[in-house]
C-alpha positions as CSV (number, residue, x, y, z in Angstrom):
1,M,70.7,81.3,96.5
2,S,73.9,79.5,95.5
3,R,73.0,80.1,91.9
4,L,72.8,83.8,92.5
5,V,76.2,83.7,94.2
6,A,77.7,81.7,91.4
7,L,76.4,84.3,88.8
8,T,77.8,87.3,90.7
9,S,81.2,85.9,91.6
10,P,82.8,86.4,88.2
11,V,81.4,90.0,88.1
12,T,83.0,90.7,91.6
13,A,86.3,89.2,90.4
14,R,86.2,91.4,87.2
15,V,85.4,94.6,89.3
16,S,88.3,93.7,91.6
17,L,90.7,93.2,88.7
18,I,89.6,96.5,87.2
19,A,90.0,98.3,90.5
20,R,93.5,96.9,90.9
21,L,94.4,98.0,87.4
22,A,93.0,101.4,88.0
23,F,95.1,101.7,91.2
24,A,98.2,100.6,89.4
25,L,97.7,103.2,86.8
26,R,97.2,105.9,89.4
27,V,100.4,104.8,91.1
28,R,102.3,104.9,87.8
29,Q,101.0,108.4,87.1
30,E,102.1,109.6,90.6
31,R,105.6,108.1,90.0
32,R,105.8,110.0,86.7
33,H,104.9,113.2,88.5
34,L,107.5,112.7,91.1
35,V,110.2,112.4,88.4
36,Q,109.2,115.8,87.1
37,L,109.6,117.6,90.4
38,D,112.6,119.8,91.0
39,D,115.2,118.7,93.6
40,H,114.3,121.3,96.1
41,L,110.6,120.1,96.0
42,L,111.8,116.5,96.5
43,K,113.8,117.7,99.4
44,D,110.7,119.3,100.9
45,L,109.0,115.9,100.6
46,G,112.0,114.1,102.2
47,L,113.0,112.3,99.0
48,S,116.2,112.1,97.1
49,R,116.5,112.0,93.3
50,D,117.9,108.5,93.6
51,E,114.9,107.3,95.6
52,V,112.5,108.9,93.0
53,Q,114.3,107.3,90.1
54,A,114.2,103.9,91.9
55,E,110.5,104.3,92.5
56,A,109.9,105.4,88.9
57,G,111.7,102.3,87.7
58,R,109.3,99.9,89.4
59,K,107.0,97.7,87.3
60,L,103.4,98.6,86.8
61,W,102.2,95.7,89.0
62,D,104.7,96.6,91.8
63,T,102.4,98.7,93.8
64,P,102.2,99.4,97.5
65,K,99.8,97.4,99.6
66,R,96.6,99.3,100.5
């Protein structure tokens, strides 16, 4: 049984890494979409242009906790 666990653990870690990367890429895409919105749409969302620019400037790995 321990051999089976040892064989699957790297796969699980790899899947987790891929999932985190996919999540980070989705967040980056959402940030890019926010930048493209007009100011009146941002106001409807309760966001200012400065807040959106700050969010868009965050690093790829700087994602919200799930």
